C-alpha positions as CSV (number, residue, x, y, z in Angstrom):
1,M,0.0,0.0,0.0
2,F,1.3,3.5,-0.9
3,V,0.2,6.5,1.0
4,V,0.0,9.7,-1.2
5,P,0.2,12.6,1.2
6,P,-0.3,16.3,0.2
7,A,2.8,17.9,-1.4
8,V,4.2,14.4,-2.2
9,H,7.5,14.2,-4.1
10,L,6.7,12.2,-7.2
11,L,9.9,10.3,-7.5
12,D,9.7,9.2,-3.9
13,L,6.4,7.7,-4.7
14,T,6.8,6.3,-8.2
15,G,10.3,4.7,-7.7
16,P,9.1,2.1,-5.2
17,V,5.8,1.7,-7.0
18,Q,7.6,0.7,-10.2
19,V,9.7,-1.8,-8.3
20,F,6.6,-3.7,-7.0
21,Y,4.8,-3.2,-10.3
22,E,7.6,-5.0,-12.1
23,A,7.6,-7.7,-9.4
24,A,4.0,-8.3,-10.0
25,T,4.6,-8.6,-13.8
26,Y,7.1,-11.4,-12.9
27,G,4.3,-13.3,-11.2
28,Q,4.5,-12.2,-7.5
29,P,1.1,-11.6,-5.9
30,Y,1.4,-7.9,-5.2
31,R,-1.7,-5.6,-5.3
32,L,-0.8,-1.9,-5.4
33,T,-3.2,0.3,-3.5
34,F,-3.0,4.1,-3.3
35,C,-4.6,5.9,-0.4
36,S,-4.5,9.2,1.5
37,Y,-6.3,11.2,4.1
38,Q,-7.6,13.4,1.3
39,S,-9.5,12.3,-1.8
40,V,-7.4,14.4,-4.1
41,V,-3.9,15.8,-3.4
42,S,-1.5,18.0,-5.2
43,S,2.1,16.9,-5.5
44,A,4.9,19.2,-4.5
45,A,5.4,19.9,-8.3
46,G,1.7,20.8,-8.7
47,L,0.5,17.6,-10.3
48,G,-3.0,16.6,-9.1
49,L,-3.5,13.0,-8.0
50,G,-6.8,11.3,-7.2
51,P,-9.3,10.1,-6.4
52,L,-7.5,8.2,-3.7
53,V,-8.8,5.5,-1.4
54,P,-9.4,6.7,2.2
55,F,-6.7,5.1,4.3
56,A,-9.1,3.6,6.8
57,E,-10.9,1.6,4.1
58,V,-7.8,-0.4,3.1
59,P,-7.8,-3.9,4.6
60,L,-4.3,-4.8,5.8
61,V,-3.0,-7.9,7.5
62,P,0.3,-8.6,9.3
63,G,3.1,-8.8,6.8
64,D,1.7,-6.2,4.5
65,V,3.8,-3.1,3.7
66,I,2.9,0.6,3.8
67,F,5.2,3.0,1.9
68,L,5.3,6.7,3.0
69,P,7.0,8.8,0.3
70,G,8.6,12.1,1.0
71,L,6.8,15.4,0.9
72,A,7.6,19.1,0.8
73,M,9.1,20.5,4.0
74,E,6.8,23.6,3.7
75,Y,3.8,21.3,4.3
76,L,5.6,19.3,7.0
77,R,6.3,22.5,8.9
78,S,2.7,23.7,8.6
79,E,-0.2,23.6,11.0
80,A,-2.2,21.8,8.3
81,F,0.2,18.8,8.5
82,R,-0.4,18.4,12.2
83,Q,-4.2,18.9,12.0
84,E,-5.1,17.1,8.8
85,G,-3.2,14.0,9.6
86,T,-4.4,13.5,13.2
87,A,-6.6,10.4,12.5
88,F,-4.0,9.1,10.0
89,F,-1.2,9.2,12.6
90,G,-3.4,7.1,15.0
91,W,-4.2,4.6,12.2
92,L,-0.4,4.2,11.5
93,Q,0.2,3.4,15.1
94,E,-2.6,0.8,15.0
95,Q,-1.2,-0.9,11.8
96,H,2.3,-1.0,13.3
97,S,1.0,-2.7,16.4
98,R,-0.8,-5.3,14.2
99,G,2.5,-6.3,12.5
100,V,2.3,-4.2,9.3
101,R,5.7,-3.1,8.0
102,L,6.1,0.7,7.6
103,C,8.6,2.1,5.1
104,S,9.4,5.7,4.6
105,V,11.3,7.4,1.7
106,C,13.1,10.7,2.2
107,T,11.1,13.1,4.4
108,G,8.4,10.5,4.8
109,A,10.3,9.8,8.0
110,F,8.8,13.0,9.5
111,I,5.3,11.3,9.2
112,L,6.5,8.3,11.2
113,A,8.3,10.6,13.7
114,H,5.2,12.8,14.2
115,A,3.2,9.7,14.9
116,G,5.6,8.7,17.6
117,L,6.7,5.6,15.8
118,L,10.4,6.5,15.7
119,D,10.8,7.3,19.3
120,G,14.0,5.4,20.5
121,K,14.5,3.9,17.0
122,K,17.3,4.3,14.6
123,C,16.2,6.0,11.4
124,T,17.3,8.1,8.5
125,T,16.0,10.6,6.0
126,H,17.5,12.9,3.3
127,W,20.9,14.2,4.4
128,R,19.7,17.8,4.2
129,R,16.9,17.1,6.7
130,L,18.6,14.9,9.2
131,A,19.4,17.7,11.6
132,E,15.9,19.0,11.5
133,L,14.4,15.6,12.0
134,Q,16.6,15.1,15.1
135,A,15.8,18.6,16.4
136,R,12.0,18.4,16.0
137,Y,11.8,14.8,17.3
138,P,14.6,14.5,19.9
139,H,13.8,11.0,20.8
140,V,14.6,9.6,17.4
141,R,18.1,8.2,16.7
142,A,18.9,9.7,13.3
143,Q,21.6,8.0,11.3
144,A,23.8,9.7,8.7
145,D,25.6,8.2,5.7
146,T,23.3,5.2,5.0
147,L,20.8,4.4,2.3
148,F,18.2,2.9,4.6
149,V,17.9,1.7,8.2
150,R,15.8,-1.1,9.7
151,D,14.6,-1.0,13.3
152,G,12.0,-3.6,14.0
153,L,9.0,-3.3,11.7
154,I,10.0,0.1,10.4
155,D,12.3,0.9,7.5
156,T,13.4,4.5,6.7
157,S,15.4,5.4,3.6
158,A,17.3,8.5,2.4
159,G,16.3,10.6,-0.5
160,L,14.8,9.7,-3.9
161,T,16.6,6.7,-5.3
162,A,17.2,5.2,-1.9
163,G,13.5,4.4,-1.9
164,I,14.1,2.1,-4.9
165,D,17.1,0.5,-3.0
166,L,14.8,-0.2,-0.1
167,A,12.0,-1.6,-2.3
168,L,14.6,-3.9,-4.0
169,Y,15.9,-5.0,-0.7
170,L,12.4,-6.0,0.4
171,L,12.0,-8.1,-2.7
172,E,15.3,-9.7,-2.1
173,E,14.3,-10.5,1.5
174,R,11.0,-12.1,0.3
175,H,12.0,-13.7,-3.0
176,G,15.7,-14.0,-3.0
177,P,18.6,-11.9,-4.4
178,L,18.3,-13.4,-7.9
179,F,14.7,-12.2,-8.2
180,A,15.6,-8.8,-6.9
181,T,18.4,-8.6,-9.5
182,K,16.0,-9.4,-12.3
183,V,13.7,-6.6,-11.3
184,A,16.6,-4.2,-10.9
185,R,17.8,-5.1,-14.4
186,E,14.3,-4.5,-15.8
187,L,14.5,-1.0,-14.3
188,V,18.0,-0.6,-15.6
189,V,19.3,0.3,-12.1
190,Y,22.2,-1.2,-10.1
191,S,21.0,-2.5,-6.8
192,R,22.7,-1.0,-3.8
193,R,22.4,-1.9,-0.1
194,G,22.3,0.0,3.1
195,A,25.4,0.1,5.3
196,Q,23.9,-2.2,7.9
197,H,23.5,-5.0,5.3
198,R,26.2,-7.2,3.8
199,Q,27.1,-5.4,0.7
200,L,28.8,-8.1,-1.3
201,S,26.5,-10.6,-3.0
202,V,27.4,-12.6,-6.1
203,Y,23.7,-12.2,-7.3
204,L,24.2,-8.5,-7.3
205,D,27.8,-8.1,-8.2
206,Y,29.0,-8.8,-11.8
207,R,25.6,-7.5,-13.0
208,N,26.4,-3.9,-13.8
209,H,26.5,-4.5,-17.6
210,L,23.9,-4.6,-20.4
211,H,24.9,-7.7,-22.3
212,S,21.7,-9.8,-22.6
213,G,23.5,-13.0,-23.5
214,V,25.7,-12.8,-20.4
215,H,22.7,-12.0,-18.2
216,Q,21.0,-15.1,-19.6
217,V,23.9,-17.3,-18.8
218,Q,24.2,-15.8,-15.3
219,D,20.5,-16.4,-14.7
220,W,20.7,-20.0,-15.9
221,L,23.7,-20.8,-13.7
222,A,22.1,-19.3,-10.6
223,D,18.9,-21.3,-11.2
224,N,20.6,-24.6,-12.1
225,L,23.6,-25.0,-9.9
226,A,22.6,-28.6,-9.0
227,M,22.7,-29.6,-12.7
228,G,26.0,-28.2,-13.8
229,A,26.8,-27.4,-17.4
230,T,29.6,-27.5,-19.9
231,I,30.8,-24.4,-21.7
232,N,29.4,-25.9,-25.0
233,V,25.9,-26.1,-23.5
234,L,26.0,-22.5,-22.2
235,A,27.4,-21.2,-25.5
236,E,24.7,-23.0,-27.5
237,M,22.1,-21.5,-25.2
238,V,23.0,-17.9,-26.2
239,H,24.0,-18.7,-29.8
240,M,27.7,-18.1,-29.4
241,S,30.8,-20.2,-29.9
242,P,32.4,-21.4,-26.6
243,R,35.4,-19.2,-27.3
244,T,33.2,-16.1,-27.9
245,L,31.1,-16.7,-24.8
246,T,34.2,-17.2,-22.7
247,R,35.7,-13.9,-23.9
248,T,32.4,-12.0,-23.8
249,F,31.6,-13.1,-20.2
250,R,34.9,-12.0,-18.9
251,Q,34.7,-8.6,-20.7
252,A,31.2,-8.0,-19.2
253,T,31.8,-9.2,-15.7
254,G,35.5,-9.0,-15.1
255,I,35.7,-12.7,-14.1
256,S,35.5,-16.1,-15.8
257,I,32.4,-18.3,-16.0
258,N,34.2,-20.8,-13.8
259,E,34.9,-18.2,-11.2
260,Y,31.4,-16.9,-11.3
261,T,29.9,-20.4,-10.9
262,T,32.1,-21.1,-7.9
263,A,31.1,-17.8,-6.3
264,L,27.4,-18.8,-6.8
265,R,28.1,-22.1,-5.1
266,R,29.9,-20.5,-2.2
267,E,27.0,-18.1,-1.6
268,L,24.4,-20.7,-1.9
269,A,26.3,-23.0,0.5
270,A,26.5,-20.2,3.1
271,T,22.8,-19.6,2.8
272,L,21.8,-23.3,3.1
273,R,24.1,-23.7,6.1
274,Q,21.7,-21.5,8.0
275,N,19.1,-24.2,7.7
276,S,19.8,-26.7,10.5
277,A,17.5,-29.3,9.0
278,L,19.9,-29.8,6.0
279,T,22.7,-32.2,6.1
280,M,26.1,-31.5,4.5
281,E,25.2,-34.1,1.8
282,N,21.9,-32.1,1.1
283,I,23.9,-28.8,0.8
284,A,26.5,-30.4,-1.4
285,A,23.9,-31.8,-3.8
286,Q,22.0,-28.5,-4.1
287,C,25.2,-26.7,-4.8
288,G,26.0,-29.1,-7.6
289,F,28.8,-31.2,-6.0
290,R,29.2,-35.0,-6.2
291,N,30.3,-35.2,-2.5
292,V,30.8,-33.3,0.7
293,R,34.6,-33.3,0.1
294,Q,34.2,-30.9,-2.9
295,L,32.0,-28.6,-0.8
296,R,34.5,-28.5,2.0
297,R,37.2,-27.7,-0.4
298,L,35.2,-24.8,-1.8
299,E,34.5,-23.5,1.7
300,S,38.2,-23.6,2.6
301,T,39.1,-21.3,-0.2
302,S,38.9,-17.5,0.2
303,N,37.0,-15.2,-2.1
304,G,40.3,-13.9,-3.5
305,E,41.8,-17.3,-4.2
306,S,41.9,-18.9,-7.6
307,T,38.9,-21.2,-8.2
308,S,40.3,-23.1,-11.1
309,R,40.2,-26.3,-9.1
310,V,36.4,-26.2,-9.0
311,P,35.1,-27.1,-12.5
312,I,31.8,-25.9,-13.9
313,I,30.6,-29.4,-14.6
314,Q,30.0,-31.7,-11.6
315,K,27.9,-34.5,-12.9
């Protein structure tokens, strides 16, 4: 659900909207709803938006997400903001207590702060507004130099494009990094992460290129690690010769296909190890190894070490 407040900044709204719209086109069951505490609002740039659904009429359940985009500081500093949103602030508190996740973009953090939802919590906003946020709401713990901050069921993000970063992170959390990368590539953006999250991921690294054939190979490898593949099979898949694919892949990503495959296996193994129900044999099989010994050898190598001993084909 997306709240459209008066004086909304359009990019703060439309960036995350597009992320979830693309996710829906890929088959995820997202229903986008736009609500406000006014039937029609005017954006900060003067564009009229409406009619909008009254916020109290939107049925939400635990696990749903409410996005609060940024809005003009002139409105946030006005008496109208404090008076017009009174019922809305109480409704936000209720949704938060019911387990609905609240996400703000840019100055949308001021809405959460005014509702008392950021008291004692780490949060962020646009770098130009951090000092004012902290001064107006002294109980918040404003964080600088970060794209977005999570504290419990509340996520706050910095200005403009950080809202896209946050939306992509939510997709990664729910559907995995490969899916989030597909959406990011559809939007022609390079996915970043907040400072509090692990910033290196093979699903996100080596993707800052526009070669469709290499992307196809990367997608296939990530989806089929348990199968393994020869360079001839991969090359035929993208209508290249093995030699051309080998050269093109390295030019686009900076590493070889073999190194990329090994990095995929290393990250998948690290993820699967968090599931105590899986045996080492299960993990090895899902990563495409014939036995646990190969998996242990992979895990014993550092990220910077040569991976030539771990071949693409395992079966």
